LOSE-463096 format. One record per residue (C-alpha): residue number from 1; residue in one letter; x, y, z. Coordinates in steps of 0.1 Angstrom, whole numbers, always signed. Layout:
<NUM "A" <X Y Z>>
...
END
This chain:
<1 "X" <+1 +1 +2>>
<2 "X" <+16 +34 -11>>
<3 "X" <+19 +62 +18>>
<4 "X" <+0 +90 +19>>
<5 "X" <+30 +113 +9>>
<6 "X" <+36 +93 -21>>
<7 "X" <-2 +94 -30>>
<8 "X" <+0 +131 -27>>
<9 "X" <+30 +134 -46>>
<10 "X" <+14 +113 -74>>
<11 "X" <-17 +135 -73>>
<12 "X" <+6 +167 -75>>
<13 "X" <+25 +153 -102>>
<14 "X" <-8 +147 -123>>
<15 "X" <-21 +182 -115>>
<16 "X" <+12 +199 -127>>
<17 "X" <+8 +179 -159>>
<18 "X" <-27 +193 -167>>
<19 "X" <-25 +219 -195>>
<20 "X" <-61 +227 -198>>
<21 "X" <-64 +248 -165>>
<22 "X" <-78 +282 -166>>
<23 "X" <-60 +314 -146>>
<24 "X" <-81 +304 -114>>
<25 "X" <-73 +270 -115>>
<26 "X" <-35 +276 -120>>
<27 "X" <-36 +298 -93>>
<28 "X" <-54 +270 -71>>
<29 "X" <-29 +248 -81>>
<30 "X" <+1 +269 -71>>
<31 "X" <-15 +276 -38>>
<32 "X" <-20 +236 -33>>
<33 "X" <+17 +234 -42>>
<34 "X" <+27 +259 -18>>
<35 "X" <+7 +245 +11>>
<36 "X" <+20 +210 +3>>
<37 "X" <+58 +224 +2>>
<38 "X" <+50 +240 +39>>
<39 "X" <+30 +212 +55>>
<40 "X" <+41 +180 +41>>
<41 "X" <+76 +175 +60>>
<42 "X" <+57 +175 +95>>
<43 "X" <+22 +162 +83>>
<44 "X" <+30 +127 +70>>
<45 "X" <+57 +114 +97>>
<46 "X" <+27 +101 +119>>
<47 "X" <+0 +96 +93>>
<48 "X" <+17 +69 +75>>
<49 "X" <+17 +48 +108>>
<50 "X" <-19 +48 +109>>
<51 "X" <-32 +13 +95>>
<52 "X" <-66 +3 +79>>
<53 "X" <-87 -17 +104>>
<54 "X" <-121 -38 +97>>
<55 "X" <-151 -20 +99>>
<56 "X" <-163 -41 +128>>
<57 "X" <-131 -39 +148>>
<58 "X" <-135 +0 +144>>
<59 "X" <-170 -2 +154>>
<60 "X" <-163 -20 +188>>
<61 "X" <-135 +3 +196>>
<62 "X" <-157 +32 +194>>
<63 "X" <-180 +15 +213>>
<64 "X" <-157 +7 +239>>
<65 "X" <-146 +45 +238>>
<66 "X" <-181 +56 +241>>
<67 "X" <-185 +34 +272>>
<68 "X" <-153 +50 +287>>
<69 "X" <-166 +82 +279>>
<70 "X" <-199 +77 +293>>
<71 "X" <-184 +64 +327>>
<72 "X" <-175 +103 +333>>
<73 "X" <-203 +121 +316>>
<74 "X" <-234 +99 +328>>
<75 "X" <-226 +109 +365>>
<76 "X" <-240 +144 +364>>
<77 "X" <-251 +146 +400>>
<78 "X" <-224 +170 +406>>
<79 "X" <-243 +195 +384>>
<80 "X" <-280 +190 +399>>
<81 "X" <-272 +184 +435>>
<82 "X" <-237 +200 +438>>
<83 "X" <-238 +201 +479>>
<84 "X" <-248 +163 +483>>
<85 "X" <-220 +150 +456>>
<86 "X" <-196 +169 +474>>
<87 "X" <-207 +156 +506>>
<88 "X" <-204 +121 +493>>
<89 "X" <-169 +129 +479>>
<90 "X" <-157 +139 +514>>
<91 "X" <-171 +109 +531>>
<92 "X" <-152 +89 +505>>
<93 "X" <-121 +107 +515>>
<94 "X" <-124 +105 +550>>
<95 "X" <-130 +64 +549>>
<96 "X" <-97 +65 +527>>
<97 "X" <-80 +85 +556>>
<98 "X" <-90 +60 +580>>
<99 "X" <-76 +30 +564>>
END
């Protein structure tokens, strides 16, 4: 599988060979080339390390991450009943301190 940098270079080469572009498209092509020259050196060092995964694996990982996130966001007691929530935290801290 070609790297992202190789694919971009091939695309830009094809774009450079086009002779049917009007003035505005030539300006855009020049802009794309400048952006590529500016950002490509730092862009692809980590991008090419990414691997393609099967859709089922990706969905399973997304679901796992959502469950992990929900463990932090589902308990919204601190917003609704802040004094009670803080008291429970203090009680837990006191129990830990007694150990």
